[in-house]
Structures are given as C-alpha cells and as structure tokens.
C-alpha positions in Angstrom: 77.9 140.5 139.6 75.2 137.9 139.2 72.8 138.0 136.3 69.8 137.6 138.7 70.4 140.1 141.5 68.3 142.5 143.6 69.6 145.0 146.0 68.4 146.4 149.3 66.1 149.2 148.0 64.1 146.7 146.0 64.1 143.9 148.6 62.8 146.2 151.4 60.0 147.6 149.1 57.3 144.9 149.5 55.3 146.3 146.5 58.3 145.4 144.3 59.7 142.3 146.1 56.5 140.3 147.0 55.4 139.7 143.3 58.9 138.1 142.6 58.9 134.4 143.3 61.5 131.6 143.4 60.8 128.0 142.5 62.9 124.9 142.9 61.8 121.4 141.9 63.0 117.9 141.8 62.1 115.0 139.5 59.4 113.6 141.8 57.0 116.5 141.2 57.9 118.0 144.6 58.9 121.7 144.9 59.9 124.6 147.1 58.4 128.0 146.3 58.0 131.4 147.9 58.6 135.1 147.3 62.2 136.4 147.2 61.6 137.8 150.7 60.4 134.4 152.0 56.9 135.7 152.6 54.3 133.2 151.2 51.7 134.9 149.1 50.0 131.8 147.7 48.6 128.7 149.4 50.7 126.9 146.9 53.8 128.3 148.5 56.0 126.3 150.9 59.5 125.3 151.7 58.7 121.6 151.2 55.7 120.7 149.0 55.5 117.1 148.1 53.1 114.6 146.4 51.4 112.3 148.9 49.9 109.5 146.7 48.4 107.7 149.7 46.0 110.6 150.1 45.3 112.0 146.6 46.9 113.2 143.4 47.6 116.7 144.7 50.8 118.1 146.2 50.8 118.9 149.9 52.5 121.6 151.9 54.4 120.0 154.8 56.8 122.8 155.8 55.3 126.1 155.0 58.1 128.4 156.1 61.1 128.8 158.5 61.6 131.9 160.5 65.2 132.8 161.5 66.0 134.9 164.6 69.4 136.4 165.2 70.2 136.8 168.9 73.0 138.9 170.3 73.4 140.2 173.8 69.9 139.0 174.6 68.4 141.1 171.8 66.3 139.2 169.2 66.0 140.2 165.5 63.4 138.1 163.7 64.1 137.7 159.9 60.7 136.2 159.1 57.9 137.8 157.3 54.1 137.0 157.2 51.0 138.9 156.2 48.1 139.2 158.7 44.7 140.9 158.6 44.5 144.4 157.3 47.7 144.0 155.2 49.8 144.0 158.4 53.2 142.4 157.9 55.1 140.9 160.8 57.8 140.5 162.0 59.2 142.7 159.1 62.4 140.7 158.6 62.7 142.0 155.1 64.2 145.3 156.4 67.4 143.4 157.3 67.9 142.1 153.8 71.0 143.6 152.1 70.7 141.7 148.8 69.4 138.7 146.9 71.1 136.9 144.1 70.7 133.7 142.2 73.6 132.3 140.3 73.8 128.6 141.3 71.5 128.9 144.4 69.0 131.4 145.7 71.0 133.4 148.2 69.9 136.1 150.6 72.3 138.3 152.6 71.0 139.8 155.9 72.6 142.5 157.9 71.6 143.0 161.5 73.9 145.6 163.1 77.4 144.0 162.9 76.0 140.6 162.0 76.1 139.6 158.3 74.3 136.3 157.6 74.1 134.5 154.3 71.3 132.0 153.6 71.5 129.6 150.6 68.7 127.2 149.6 68.8 124.1 147.5 66.1 121.5 146.7 67.6 118.0 146.5 67.4 116.5 143.0 66.2 112.9 143.7 64.7 113.2 147.2 61.9 115.3 148.7 64.2 117.5 150.8 65.0 121.2 151.2 68.4 122.1 152.4 69.3 125.6 153.8 72.8 126.6 154.5 73.4 129.5 157.0 76.9 131.1 156.9 77.9 133.8 159.4 80.0 136.1 157.3 80.7 138.6 160.1 79.9 139.2 163.8 81.7 141.0 166.6 80.3 139.0 169.5 78.6 135.7 170.4 75.7 135.1 168.0 72.8 132.6 168.4 70.5 131.5 165.6 67.0 130.4 166.2 64.9 128.5 163.6 61.1 128.3 164.0 59.3 126.0 161.5 55.7 126.7 160.4 53.9 123.5 159.6 50.8 123.0 157.4 50.3 119.3 156.4 47.6 120.1 153.9 46.8 120.0 150.2 48.0 122.9 148.1 44.3 123.5 147.2 43.2 124.1 150.7 44.0 126.2 153.8 44.4 124.7 157.3 43.0 126.0 160.5 43.6 125.4 164.2 42.1 122.2 165.2 42.2 119.5 167.9 43.0 116.7 165.5 46.6 117.9 164.9 49.2 115.6 166.5 51.6 117.6 168.6 53.9 114.8 169.4 57.5 114.6 168.1 60.4 112.3 168.2 64.0 113.2 168.8 66.3 112.1 165.9 69.9 112.8 165.1 70.4 116.6 165.7 66.7 117.3 165.2 63.1 116.0 165.4 60.5 114.2 163.4 56.8 114.9 163.5 53.6 114.2 161.6 50.5 116.3 162.1 47.9 113.9 160.6 47.4 110.2 159.7 48.2 109.4 156.1 51.0 111.9 155.8 54.7 111.1 155.8 56.8 112.1 158.8 58.7 115.3 158.4 62.3 115.1 159.6 64.0 118.4 160.5 67.7 118.1 161.3 70.9 120.2 161.4 74.5 119.2 160.9 75.3 120.8 164.3 74.3 120.0 167.8 71.3 122.2 168.8 68.6 122.6 171.3 65.0 122.0 170.3 62.7 123.9 172.6 59.2 122.5 172.5 56.8 125.5 172.4 53.7 124.5 170.5 51.5 127.3 169.2 49.2 128.1 166.3 49.9 131.3 164.4 46.4 132.4 163.4 45.2 134.5 160.5 48.1 134.3 158.1 47.0 135.7 154.7 47.9 134.9 151.1 47.6 138.0 149.0 47.5 136.2 145.6 44.6 134.0 146.7 42.8 137.1 148.0 43.2 138.8 144.6 41.9 135.7 142.8 38.8 135.3 145.0 39.9 132.1 146.8 40.2 131.2 150.5 43.2 133.2 151.6 43.5 132.9 155.5 45.0 130.0 157.4 46.5 129.1 160.7 49.9 127.4 160.8 51.3 125.2 163.6 54.7 125.8 165.1 55.9 123.0 167.4 58.8 124.9 168.8 62.2 126.1 167.7 65.8 125.0 167.1 68.6 127.1 168.7 72.4 127.0 168.4 75.4 129.3 168.5 77.2 130.1 165.3 80.7 131.5 164.9 82.1 133.9 162.3 82.9 132.0 159.2 80.9 129.0 160.2 78.3 127.3 158.0 75.3 125.3 159.4 73.0 123.2 157.2 69.3 122.7 158.0 67.4 119.9 156.3 63.7 119.2 156.1 62.7 116.0 154.3 60.5 112.9 154.4 63.3 110.6 155.5 65.9 110.7 158.2 69.6 111.1 157.3 72.9 111.1 159.0 73.6 114.7 159.8 77.4 114.3 159.4 76.6 113.9 155.7 74.6 117.1 155.4 77.5 119.4 154.4 78.7 116.9 151.8 75.1 116.6 150.4 74.7 120.3 150.2 78.1 120.7 148.5 77.2 118.0 145.9 73.9 119.7 145.1 75.7 123.0 144.7 78.1 121.6 142.2 75.5 119.9 140.0 73.5 123.1 139.5 74.0 125.0 136.3 74.8 128.7 136.9 72.2 131.2 135.8 74.5 133.6 134.0 72.3 134.8 131.1 68.9 134.4 129.4 69.8 131.0 127.8 71.2 129.4 131.0 68.2 130.6 133.0 65.9 128.9 130.5 68.0 125.7 130.6 67.6 125.6 134.4 63.9 126.2 134.0 63.7 123.4 131.4 65.1 120.9 134.0 62.3 121.9 136.5 59.7 120.2 134.3 61.3 116.8 134.3 59.2 114.2 136.2 60.1 110.6 136.8 57.8 108.0 138.4 57.8 104.2 138.4 60.5 104.1 135.8 58.6 106.4 133.4 59.6 109.9 132.2 57.2 112.8 131.9 57.0 116.6 131.4 55.1 118.6 133.9 53.0 121.2 132.1 53.8 124.0 134.6 54.1 124.9 138.3 52.7 125.0 140.8 49.4 123.4 139.9 49.7 121.5 136.6 50.4 117.8 136.1 51.6 116.0 132.9 49.1 116.9 130.1 49.5 115.3 126.7 49.3 118.3 124.5 51.7 120.4 126.6 54.1 117.5 126.8 54.3 117.0 123.0 54.6 120.7 122.2 57.2 121.4 125.0 59.3 118.2 124.8 61.5 119.1 121.8 62.4 122.6 123.2 63.0 121.3 126.7 65.3 118.5 125.6 66.6 118.5 121.9 67.2 122.2 121.9 69.7 121.9 124.8 71.2 118.7 123.4 69.5 116.4 126.0 68.4 113.8 123.4 68.4 111.0 125.9 65.6 112.5 128.0 63.5 113.1 124.8 63.9 109.4 123.9 63.0 108.2 127.4 60.0 110.5 127.6 58.8 109.3 124.1 59.1 105.7 125.3 56.6 106.6 128.0 54.4 108.5 125.5 54.5 105.6 123.1 52.9 103.4 125.7 50.1 105.9 126.0 49.7 106.1 122.3 49.5 102.4 121.9 47.0 102.1 124.8 44.8 104.8 123.3 44.8 103.3 119.8 44.0 99.9 121.3 41.2 101.3 123.3 42.8 100.4 126.6 43.0 102.5 129.8 46.4 104.3 129.8 49.1 102.5 131.6 51.0 105.8 132.3 50.1 109.0 134.0 49.4 111.4 131.1 46.1 113.3 131.1 43.8 114.6 128.3 45.1 112.0 125.8 41.6 111.7 124.3 41.7 115.3 122.8 41.5 115.2 119.0 44.7 117.1 118.3 47.0 115.1 120.6 48.2 112.4 118.2 48.9 115.0 115.6 51.1 117.0 118.0 52.8 113.7 118.8 53.8 113.4 115.2 54.9 117.1 115.1 57.1 116.3 118.2 58.8 113.4 116.5 59.3 115.6 113.4 61.3 118.0 115.6 63.5 115.1 116.5 64.1 114.5 112.8 65.0 118.2 112.3 67.2 118.7 115.3 68.8 115.2 115.6 68.6 113.1 112.5 66.0 112.2 109.9 67.6 108.7 109.7 67.4 108.2 113.5 63.8 109.5 113.6 62.8 107.0 110.8 64.6 104.1 112.6 63.1 104.8 116.0 59.6 106.3 115.2 58.5 105.5 111.6 56.3 102.6 112.7 54.7 104.7 115.4 54.0 107.6 113.0 52.5 105.3 110.4 50.4 103.6 113.1 49.0 107.0 114.2 48.3 108.1 110.6 46.5 104.8 109.7 44.5 105.1 113.0 43.2 108.5 112.0 42.6 107.6 108.4 40.5 104.7 109.6 38.4 107.0 111.8 39.6 105.2 114.8 39.7 108.4 116.9 36.3 109.0 118.6 36.4 112.7 117.8 38.1 112.9 114.4 36.4 112.0 111.2 38.2 112.0 107.9 35.9 113.5 105.3 35.9 112.9 101.6 37.6 116.3 101.0 40.6 115.1 103.0 40.0 117.3 106.0 39.5 116.2 109.6 36.2 117.1 111.3 36.0 117.4 115.1 33.2 118.2 117.5 34.2 120.9 120.0 30.8 122.4 120.8 30.3 120.6 124.2 33.8 119.8 125.2 37.0 121.8 124.3 38.8 120.1 121.4 42.0 122.2 121.2 44.5 124.1 123.4 41.9 126.9 123.7 40.2 124.8 126.4 38.7 127.2 129.0 35.1 126.6 130.1 32.4 128.6 131.8 29.4 126.8 133.3 30.5 123.5 131.7 30.8 124.8 128.1 33.7 125.9 126.0 34.4 129.6 126.0 35.7 129.2 122.5 33.7 126.3 120.9 36.1 125.6 118.1 34.4 122.8 116.1 34.1 121.4 112.6 37.2 122.0 110.5 39.7 123.5 112.8 42.6 125.2 111.2 45.6 123.9 113.1 44.2 120.4 113.3 44.0 120.2 109.6 47.4 121.9 109.1 48.9 119.3 111.4 47.1 116.6 109.5 48.6 117.7 106.2 52.0 117.9 107.8 51.7 114.4 109.3 50.8 112.9 106.0 53.8 114.4 104.2 56.2 113.6 107.1 55.0 110.0 107.2 55.3 109.7 103.4 58.9 110.9 103.7 59.7 108.2 106.2 58.2 105.5 104.0 60.2 106.7 101.0 63.4 106.4 103.1 62.4 102.8 103.9 62.0 102.0 100.2 58.2 102.0 100.4 57.4 104.3 97.5 54.0 102.8 96.8 52.7 103.3 100.4 54.2 106.8 100.4 52.4 107.7 97.1 49.0 106.9 98.6 49.7 109.3 101.5 50.9 112.1 99.3 47.8 111.7 97.1 45.7 112.1 100.2 47.9 115.1 101.3 47.4 116.8 98.0 43.6 116.5 98.4 43.9 117.8 102.0 46.1 120.7 100.9 43.6 121.8 98.2 40.6 121.6 100.5 42.6 123.3 103.3 43.1 126.4 101.2 39.6 126.4 99.8 38.2 126.1 103.3 40.4 128.4 105.4 42.2 130.9 103.1 39.9 134.0 102.8 39.9 137.0 100.6 41.6 139.1 103.2 44.7 137.0 103.1 44.5 135.2 106.5 43.1 131.9 107.6 39.7 131.3 109.2 40.0 129.8 112.6 37.4 127.1 112.1 34.4 126.3 109.8 31.5 124.3 111.1 28.4 123.3 109.1 28.2 126.7 107.5 29.4 128.7 110.4 32.6 130.6 109.7 34.9 132.0 112.4 36.4 135.2 111.0 38.2 136.0 114.2 41.9 136.7 113.7 43.6 134.2 115.9 47.2 132.9 116.2 46.4 129.3 115.2 47.0 130.2 111.6 50.7 130.6 112.5 50.9 126.9 113.3 49.8 126.3 109.7 52.3 128.7 108.2 55.3 127.5 110.3 55.1 123.8 109.7 57.7 122.0 107.8 55.1 120.8 105.3 52.4 123.4 104.7 49.9 123.7 101.8 50.5 127.4 101.8 52.8 129.3 99.4 55.4 131.7 100.6 53.3 134.8 99.5 50.4 133.4 101.5 52.6 132.8 104.5 53.8 136.4 104.3 50.2 137.7 104.4 49.5 135.6 107.5 52.7 136.8 109.1 51.9 140.5 108.3 48.4 140.4 109.7 49.6 138.6 112.9 52.3 141.2 113.3 49.8 144.0 113.0 47.1 142.6 115.2 48.5 139.9 117.5 52.1 140.6 118.2 53.1 142.1 121.6 56.4 142.4 123.4 55.5 139.3 125.4 54.3 137.0 122.7 51.2 136.5 120.5 47.7 137.4 121.5 45.0 134.7 121.4 42.6 137.1 119.7 42.9 140.3 117.7 41.7 143.5 119.4 39.7 144.1 116.2 37.8 140.9 116.6 34.5 140.6 118.6 34.8 139.4 122.2 38.3 140.8 122.7 38.9 140.5 126.5 42.6 140.9 127.2 42.8 141.3 131.0 43.2 138.0 132.9 42.0 139.2 136.3 39.0 139.0 138.6 37.2 135.9 139.8 37.5 132.4 138.3 34.7 132.8 135.8 35.9 136.2 134.7 39.4 134.8 134.2 38.2 131.8 132.3 36.2 134.0 130.0 39.4 136.0 129.2 41.8 133.0 129.0 41.8 132.8 125.2 40.1 136.0 124.2 43.1 138.3 123.8 45.6 137.2 126.5 49.2 136.7 125.3 50.8 133.2 125.1 54.6 133.3 124.6 54.8 129.7 123.3 53.0 130.8 120.1 56.0 133.0 119.4 57.8 129.9 118.3 55.4 129.4 115.4 55.4 133.2 114.6 59.2 133.4 114.5 59.5 130.2 112.4 57.1 131.7 110.0 59.3 134.8 109.9 62.3 132.6 109.1 60.4 130.9 106.2 59.3 134.2 104.7 62.3 136.4 105.3 65.1 133.9 105.8 68.5 135.6 106.9 67.0 139.1 107.0 64.8 138.0 109.9 67.6 137.6 112.4 67.5 141.1 113.9 63.7 141.1 114.1 63.8 137.9 116.1 66.5 139.2 118.4 64.4 142.3 119.2 61.4 140.1 119.9 63.2 138.2 122.6 64.1 141.4 124.5 60.5 141.7 125.9 60.6 138.1 127.2 64.1 138.3 128.7 63.1 141.1 131.1 60.3 138.8 132.4 62.9 136.7 134.1 63.2 139.4 136.7 59.6 140.3 137.3 57.5 137.2 138.2 59.0 133.8 139.0 62.7 134.6 138.8 64.6 132.9 136.0 61.6 131.5 134.1 58.4 132.5 132.1 54.8 132.5 133.4 51.9 130.9 131.7 50.4 134.0 130.0 50.2 137.8 130.0 47.5 140.4 129.7 46.9 141.4 126.1 47.1 145.1 126.8 49.9 147.2 128.4 51.6 146.9 130.8 51.2 143.1 129.9 51.2 141.7 133.5 52.3 138.1 133.8 49.5 135.8 134.9 48.6 132.2 135.6 51.1 129.5 136.5 54.5 130.7 137.8 56.5 128.6 135.3 55.1 127.2 132.1 56.8 124.4 130.1 55.6 125.4 126.6 56.8 129.0 126.9 60.3 128.0 128.1 60.4 125.3 125.4 59.4 127.7 122.6 62.3 130.1 123.3 64.8 127.4 123.6 63.6 125.7 120.4 63.7 129.0 118.4 67.3 129.5 119.6 68.3 126.1 118.4 66.6 126.5 115.0 68.4 129.8 114.7 71.7 128.2 115.5 71.2 125.6 112.8 69.7 128.1 110.3 72.8 130.4 110.5 75.3 127.7 111.2 76.8 129.2 114.4 
C-alpha cells in the first residue's frame, strides 16, 4: 500500500479532501497545482501555470482545469468539480472517486458503475507541459471519454471575467488544437496520442469561486472560457495520454515521454523520500544560472531563503553538484553587491543586512557535510572577501562598532527574517544590535580564521580571532540576561525582553561565544515557551503582543506573522542546540519531535511542509503550500544525525 494514500470516504468528504493539495513543478518555475479532488480552491491553482516573461515577472494560469466525462449507452457521468455561488459544487464528480494515492505520480481511481478509470498526472521536468494518462481498467461495454478544458490565460494574482477581447479562434494540430486567448501569451497546445474529435463549443463558465481566496479576503470569483471538448472511445486496458504545453509535439511520442517521466520520479515511500521529492521542487534554472525558489505558489528566489535552505535541499541528500552550481550563481550576486553594481542574476532582497552572514553560514555547512578542505579551496577567498567588506563598513546597513558588534537599522525597513510590515512599517522593528546577526558575525570571523589557518596564513587569522574574542565578550555582555536567555535586540538603550527563537541560532552555531551551560538554559526556556509539535514559535505566549493565529484579512495576518506563529525551519537550530547540549542522549527526543511534522505530509500540500502554523492548537498549517526552508531544515537535521551517530 502506498505511503500517501486516501480512500473513498475521505475523498468524497469535501470538508476533508478540499484542504489537501497536490503540487508538481519543473525547473523553469512553472507548476501544476490543485486539490486532491481536482477542484481549484485558489486563484493560484491550475493544471498548467507558467512564467510569461514577455508580460511580467508573475506566473500565469493557462489551463485552469480539465473536466472528464465518462459516456456509456448515451449516459454521461461528469467527473469534474467546481464551486459556485452559495457553496454549491457542480458537477460533483468527487462522488465517483474510489481512491487517491501518490507513490511515483498522483493517481486517482474513479468508479462509475462498471467503469473503472485510472488518471495519472506528471509535470514534465524540463518543459512547461502537463501530461495526464487515462487508463480504462475495467468496462463491460463501449466507453467514450470526453475532456473539456477550462482556460484562464491570466496572472496568478488576478481573476478573469467574461469579455469580448478573448480570442476564440483555434488551430488544428496533430491530434489536438492550439489556441491563445490574448496577445502576449504563448499558444497553448492540447493534444492526445490517439485520434479524437474536437467539438468546438465555446462557452464561458461564470461565477466559479475559490474558497481559499474568499477566506483570505481576496477577489475569489472568476469566469473561465471553455472552447469545446475532445472526445474519443477507449477500450478496456487501453491508456490514452493528454498533453497541454506551450509547444507542439509529435503525438506518437507522448506515451514514450510519459513513461520516461514516470521512470525518473523518485517514489514517495516514507517521510524522507517525500521530503527529497519536495526538495527537488524548489530547483530553478534560467539562462544557465541555478537558483532556489523560496516556496510555492507565490514566492521567487529570495537571498536569505536560498542561503538557509540550500544546504538542506542539496548537501543533505548528497546532491553536492547542485549546491556548487547554485553557489556559483550566488557568488555573482555577492560580487555584484560588494562592488556596488546592479545584480546580474535574479535574486531578490540581497541588500538585507544579514544576507552575507547567512551566505557564510551556508558555505560552512558545505565544510561540515562535504569537506573542510574542499570548502577552503572553493570558497575561502569569497568568505574572506565578505568578512573584509563587513569589517570595512562596506554594507550600507551594517556598522562595526568599537565593541566588535554589528549595528543595523531596522526601524523603517525590516532588517531580518521577521520582515512583515503593516502600513509600510515593520511589525517587529528589530534594530540596533540584533542577536542572530551578531551571533552569525562571531561565527563568520571564526570560520574565516580557520580557513586562513589551513592556508598557512596564521597572522591574518590571528587578527580575525582577536576581533572575534572582542565580539564574543560584547555579545554576552549585551544579550545574555540574568534570566538565562538572550535578548532579541538592543537599540540605543531600548532592550527587547521578548522570548524569541533567534537566540537558538546563536546557541546552535559551530562557533558560538556561549558556553554549554548557557546553551542549556537557552534550550530549556525555548523548550518551555516556544516548542510546539510543528516547530518553534516566533514569540513566547508569555511575551507581550503574542498573536498566534494567522488568519483574517491581509493586515491582520501580517500583524500575526511573527508574533507567535510557528516556523518549522527554526527546529533545525533548536535540534542542533539539543545535540550540542545533550549529545547522544538527544536522539529519542529529536525522533519524537519529527512525529508532529511527518503527519503534516497528509494534511495540507501532500508530501511537503507549508510555510508556517498557528501558534496555538490545533496548529493549522498556513501560508505558502510548500516552503523551502522548512523542508531543508528537516533534511539537514537528518543528515547531521547520520554523521553524529555514524549510521
């Protein structure tokens, strides 16, 4: 039996099945996404969602959905499902679903009387194309299958409505048609590997609703255009492949193409293999450069997310080559930024003050998980360049003070990962001496010194260790308070006493100014006040401003974003602190912690982890469907454990 499997009672219960989503991506940033019953609940959902750089930087929904109809003896059974006004669902095709499972491919089994139909979906790795294979497992009489495409041709951020500008023309191509609703968009080619009839029957389906958008306070109604339908007979045991893509292909190659995509997919057999599959979804390649997408369906490549997630998504699953290629792209951005040039690669938010420090941390993970010698050979010059740039006050929002600490201004613009804003101002204005920035700075100085020593440059290394010693003393004097935990930030006399998880970054680093007893106190207070079954809270319930529920309108959600919500990626630093304090005796504790995360593979976007969770029970998953830093953190901890225990 498949690891990811849902039976008929769950699939036919829309309250249970609609919140469960499936996501497939390729390396171009395109994706295919819907609920497991193929009812779109977000405007971001669609069978074929692709970037259209000729229009803007957003993804665009071309093919929203595809309704199947089984026809026997003149009777029609529509397998589609859409929500309309008043919460009305039509045509209720979910009632025919017998089961859903996802081992290699998302697979749905339908039963309509004596007809048993299997539907398998695959998103092509290197081309913007969705492939769907229909196999008639059983039937006692002649069976016809009808496929009705619902077209959108619009940005994922908008809804479309019936209009006279839409182009209704189409061209006949090999076993299918091509069409393009608006100028500037690519043509959509819909083809099958079997002769079929395309019946031109243009209609707008009006008032389709997206429940998730309604809940979030966004526009949630749209009209979708259906140009007609494809119809063909299918025999028992026969498989027919449908393709929707932005280029035409020879349909006699469709079966071979589908079989190839099937073979290269890694089975989802357990927690680890699901996360490995999820890790691959964040790979993005453009113009010969390699990136990490921060999350789906709305994030792009962001510098901080990339550096924090990259080791877990690559090194932890022995994909060193992709790490190195992505770092080559990142190094271009680093050099551009240090030189004061516009970035020559597509990485956003590079100007944030902690980015270069996270880049060094990222390289340090390469040294830990691959080889210190290789890290020195490949990246020592880059690490030294970053350290010297920061030392010289080259960064516009980092100043090295006489006490060895870095000062940053985060009052007007968010300076760290706690970056939510309301009315143009940071919800959490972390400014001055920020705890994780200075912990990362101490770590960077010591790591760079180690690299220099291995190169025989003891004198240069000594200068860095002297600065690190000063930084370490000032760090403890500034942040370590009488209650045994670290202040979150200190700014011109203002002290943030809030208990936040950023202190765990300081206690988990390879080089930390903290002693083991001090780390233990930090670990204990975070365990008592921040730990949940889904990860680490962004704020203690005992601290002022605790707001754990990420719900309501945009402004309400932004205000709660870092005020008690749970972020699984922080678990990586929590569990590494646990290992440093308790060593081998920590194993069972860490295993128990992952139980709460593993069950999430079955509740939200199947087989991956969402962006964040509410801070209070029942800890609902929120935000992006699949989030790179969360997937990476679990994979990284698993790898560290394997090395720690030598198994």
